[in-house]
N, CA, C and O of each residue as an XYZ file, in Angstrom:
316
protein
N      20.094     -2.508    -11.695
C      19.660     -3.235    -12.887
C      19.013     -4.559    -12.455
O      19.571     -5.298    -11.644
N      17.871     -4.835    -12.989
C      17.169     -6.062    -12.674
C      17.784     -7.226    -13.444
O      18.162     -7.082    -14.607
N      17.880     -8.391    -12.779
C      18.607     -9.528    -13.332
C      17.727    -10.482    -14.172
O      18.183    -11.568    -14.529
N      16.527    -10.112    -14.480
C      15.653    -10.945    -15.277
C      15.057    -10.082    -16.379
O      15.157     -8.856    -16.330
N      14.440    -10.711    -17.370
C      13.882     -9.916    -18.463
C      12.432    -10.309    -18.712
O      12.165    -11.159    -19.561
N      11.491     -9.708    -17.992
C      10.079    -10.041    -18.154
C       9.351     -9.194    -19.183
O       8.120     -9.184    -19.210
N      10.084     -8.483    -20.028
C       9.455     -7.523    -20.933
C       8.452     -8.160    -21.913
O       7.567     -7.479    -22.430
N       8.597     -9.450    -22.158
C       7.660    -10.125    -23.073
C       6.331    -10.481    -22.419
O       5.389    -10.862    -23.113
N       6.237    -10.364    -21.101
C       5.006    -10.720    -20.387
C       4.248     -9.446    -20.016
O       4.567     -8.795    -19.021
N       3.252     -9.097    -20.813
C       2.498     -7.855    -20.594
C       1.783     -7.818    -19.259
O       1.501     -6.734    -18.749
N       1.476     -8.978    -18.673
C       0.767     -9.008    -17.386
C       1.615     -8.485    -16.237
O       1.097     -8.232    -15.149
N       2.907     -8.321    -16.467
C       3.812     -7.821    -15.408
C       4.056     -6.332    -15.508
O       4.850     -5.791    -14.739
N       3.402     -5.656    -16.426
C       3.642     -4.224    -16.637
C       2.317     -3.469    -16.548
O       1.378     -3.788    -17.276
N       2.229     -2.462    -15.656
C       0.984     -1.698    -15.536
C       0.799     -0.804    -16.764
O       1.766     -0.414    -17.418
N      -0.443     -0.493    -17.058
C      -0.725      0.431    -18.165
C      -0.546      1.862    -17.717
O      -0.309      2.749    -18.537
N      -0.660      2.096    -16.400
C      -0.417      3.420    -15.826
C       0.274      3.229    -14.481
O       0.052      2.226    -13.804
N       1.097      4.171    -14.099
C       1.714      4.148    -12.776
C       2.755      3.052    -12.582
O       3.609      2.812    -13.436
N       2.654      2.394    -11.422
C       3.660      1.435    -10.974
C       2.984      0.167    -10.483
O       1.817      0.181    -10.093
N       3.721     -0.915    -10.508
C       3.203     -2.212    -10.011
C       4.263     -2.903     -9.176
O       5.457     -2.807     -9.459
N       3.810     -3.603     -8.135
C       4.677     -4.456     -7.344
C       4.576     -5.849     -7.918
O       3.484     -6.390     -8.089
N       5.750     -6.436     -8.219
C       5.828     -7.756     -8.826
C       6.507     -8.719     -7.843
O       7.529     -8.384     -7.245
N       5.934     -9.905     -7.683
C       6.511    -10.921     -6.829
C       7.074    -12.041     -7.675
O       6.411    -12.537     -8.586
N       8.308    -12.441     -7.368
C       8.926    -13.602     -8.040
C       9.056    -14.701     -6.999
O       9.692    -14.510     -5.962
N       8.453    -15.852     -7.275
C       8.465    -17.002     -6.366
C       9.564    -17.956     -6.843
O       9.378    -18.706     -7.802
N      10.703    -17.914     -6.164
C      11.864    -18.719     -6.585
C      11.679    -20.211     -6.317
O      12.493    -21.024     -6.755
N      10.605    -20.577     -5.597
C      10.334    -21.994     -5.374
C       9.658    -22.634     -6.599
O       9.601    -23.857     -6.722
N       9.155    -21.793     -7.488
C       8.485    -22.299     -8.681
C       9.422    -22.259     -9.878
O      10.346    -21.447     -9.924
N       9.186    -23.120    -10.829
C       9.989    -23.165    -12.026
C       9.726    -21.914    -12.855
O       8.579    -21.478    -12.946
N      10.758    -21.322    -13.464
C      10.563    -20.114    -14.267
C       9.542    -20.257    -15.390
O       8.987    -19.258    -15.847
N       9.293    -21.455    -15.831
C       8.264    -21.630    -16.883
C       6.851    -21.703    -16.333
O       5.888    -21.746    -17.098
N       6.719    -21.717    -15.017
C       5.407    -21.766    -14.394
C       4.662    -20.447    -14.614
O       5.271    -19.378    -14.579
N       3.352    -20.520    -14.839
C       2.546    -19.318    -15.083
C       2.596    -18.330    -13.912
O       2.488    -17.122    -14.122
N       2.755    -18.823    -12.708
C       2.763    -17.938    -11.559
C       4.145    -17.770    -10.910
O       4.253    -17.447     -9.728
N       5.184    -17.994    -11.697
C       6.558    -17.731    -11.236
C       6.695    -16.264    -10.861
O       7.319    -15.936     -9.851
N       6.120    -15.383    -11.664
C       6.091    -13.934    -11.373
C       4.672    -13.460    -11.535
O       4.013    -13.779    -12.524
N       4.185    -12.684    -10.550
C       2.829    -12.146    -10.613
C       2.807    -10.689    -10.182
O       3.682    -10.248     -9.436
N       1.818     -9.942    -10.643
C       1.617     -8.586    -10.223
C       0.759     -8.618     -8.951
O      -0.345     -9.161     -8.954
N       1.282     -8.026     -7.859
C       0.555     -8.016     -6.601
C      -0.362     -6.804     -6.459
O      -1.477     -6.922     -5.951
N       0.104     -5.644     -6.906
C      -0.676     -4.405     -6.720
C      -0.205     -3.348     -7.692
O       0.910     -3.427     -8.207
N      -1.048     -2.356     -7.949
C      -0.723     -1.215     -8.778
C      -0.927      0.074     -8.002
O      -1.815      0.161     -7.154
N      -0.100      1.084     -8.293
C      -0.170      2.366     -7.636
C       0.016      3.466     -8.672
O       0.805      3.314     -9.605
N      -0.704      4.572     -8.516
C      -0.522      5.717     -9.410
C       0.681      6.549     -8.969
O       1.443      7.045     -9.799
N       0.840      6.694     -7.656
C       1.875      7.579     -7.100
C       2.962      6.718     -6.474
O       2.656      5.885     -5.621
N       4.209      6.889     -6.864
C       5.289      6.044     -6.326
C       5.483      6.203     -4.822
O       5.985      5.286     -4.173
N       5.099      7.339     -4.255
C       5.238      7.525     -2.810
C       4.201      6.709     -2.028
O       4.359      6.523     -0.821
N       3.168      6.231     -2.674
C       2.154      5.391     -1.999
C       2.504      3.917     -2.047
O       1.866      3.108     -1.373
N       3.491      3.562     -2.821
C       3.861      2.169     -3.013
C       4.640      1.630     -1.826
O       5.604      2.251     -1.379
N       4.227      0.477     -1.314
C       4.918     -0.201     -0.218
C       5.326     -1.570     -0.713
O       4.500     -2.338     -1.208
N       6.597     -1.867     -0.578
C       7.104     -3.178     -1.010
C       7.104     -4.155      0.164
O       7.447     -3.771      1.282
N       6.729     -5.398     -0.072
C       6.866     -6.429      0.974
C       8.349     -6.626      1.271
O       9.209     -6.318      0.446
N       8.629     -7.135      2.442
C      10.019     -7.438      2.829
C      10.464     -8.693      2.066
O       9.726     -9.675      1.992
N      11.665     -8.650      1.506
C      12.215     -9.842      0.846
C      12.342    -10.947      1.877
O      12.767    -10.712      3.008
N      11.970    -12.158      1.476
C      12.139    -13.312      2.340
C      12.658    -14.468      1.493
O      12.640    -14.404      0.264
N      13.112    -15.503      2.144
C      13.712    -16.635      1.424
C      12.737    -17.151      0.382
O      11.595    -17.491      0.689
N      13.206    -17.202     -0.845
C      12.427    -17.749     -1.931
C      11.534    -16.774     -2.662
O      10.930    -17.125     -3.676
N      11.441    -15.550     -2.163
C      10.567    -14.543     -2.806
C      11.371    -13.259     -2.995
O      12.107    -12.829     -2.107
N      11.213    -12.666     -4.157
C      11.833    -11.369     -4.456
C      10.744    -10.461     -4.988
O       9.775    -10.909     -5.601
N      10.927     -9.170     -4.739
C       9.956     -8.167     -5.166
C      10.608     -7.121     -6.018
O      11.751     -6.727     -5.784
N       9.873     -6.670     -7.016
C      10.344     -5.666     -7.965
C       9.247     -4.641     -8.168
O       8.082     -4.882     -7.852
N       9.635     -3.493     -8.700
C       8.693     -2.468     -9.103
C       8.825     -2.318    -10.605
O       9.935     -2.209    -11.128
N       7.696     -2.311    -11.303
C       7.661     -2.039    -12.739
C       6.826     -0.800    -12.980
O       5.841     -0.559    -12.281
N       7.219     -0.014    -13.969
C       6.450      1.182    -14.308
C       5.791      1.008    -15.685
O       6.169      0.144    -16.476
N       4.808      1.852    -15.933
C       4.152      1.857    -17.236
C       5.120      2.248    -18.336
O       4.866      1.982    -19.511
N       6.232      2.880    -17.967
C       7.258      3.302    -18.940
C       8.288      2.189    -19.191
O       9.335      2.427    -19.793
N       7.970      0.950    -18.714
C       8.829     -0.216    -18.924
C      10.173     -0.099    -18.184
O      11.186     -0.627    -18.642
N      10.170      0.589    -17.051
C      11.344      0.641    -16.190
C      11.122     -0.366    -15.073
O       9.981     -0.673    -14.730
N      12.215     -0.885    -14.500
C      12.081     -1.802    -13.390
C      13.171     -1.548    -12.345
O      14.277     -1.108    -12.662
N      12.820     -1.840    -11.095
C      13.710     -1.644     -9.960
C      13.656     -2.861     -9.058
O      12.605     -3.479     -8.889
N      14.803     -3.199     -8.478
C      14.821     -4.189     -7.404
C      14.330     -3.503     -6.140
O      14.215     -2.278     -6.093
N      14.041     -4.297     -5.116
C      13.632     -3.729     -3.828
C      14.701     -2.746     -3.338
O      14.388     -1.644     -2.889
N      15.948     -3.161     -3.434
C      17.029     -2.330     -2.912
C      17.150     -1.027     -3.670
O      17.295      0.026     -3.048
N      17.095     -1.056     -4.984
C      17.242      0.188     -5.742
C      16.041      1.094     -5.561
O      16.192      2.316     -5.572
N      14.826      0.519     -5.392
C      13.628      1.332     -5.134
C      13.757      2.049     -3.776
O      13.430      3.230     -3.658
N      14.239      1.318     -2.754
C      14.371      1.917     -1.422
C      15.445      2.991     -1.405
O      15.335      3.945     -0.635
N      16.469      2.869     -2.218
C      17.496      3.941     -2.311
C      16.859      5.231     -2.813
O      17.244      6.316     -2.379
N      15.900      5.131     -3.712
C      15.261      6.308     -4.292
C      14.150      6.848     -3.405
O      14.090      8.050     -3.145
N      13.262      5.961     -2.937
C      12.048      6.389     -2.243
C      12.040      6.067     -0.752
O      11.084      6.413     -0.058
N      13.081      5.415     -0.246
C      13.100      5.076      1.182
C      12.291      3.814      1.445
O      11.841      3.135      0.522
N      12.119      3.523      2.716
C      11.420      2.276      3.105
C      10.009      2.358      2.705
O       9.246      1.421      2.937
């Protein structure tokens, strides 16, 4: 389960397929670029997540309004 609720921000949800979302924990949550969409993919097996590093977290969002943390995505699809 993802610990944030970005459902009100349409820019974080792809219209088709899947998207990689970056959360920059160094920025204030009210900042426009606190969370951004990095890339979109049609096929989940083509999606590659960046490695989590201090201050940055990555999530996957689907066009069906589902979301996964890096860890939960890797459990399903591997590295």
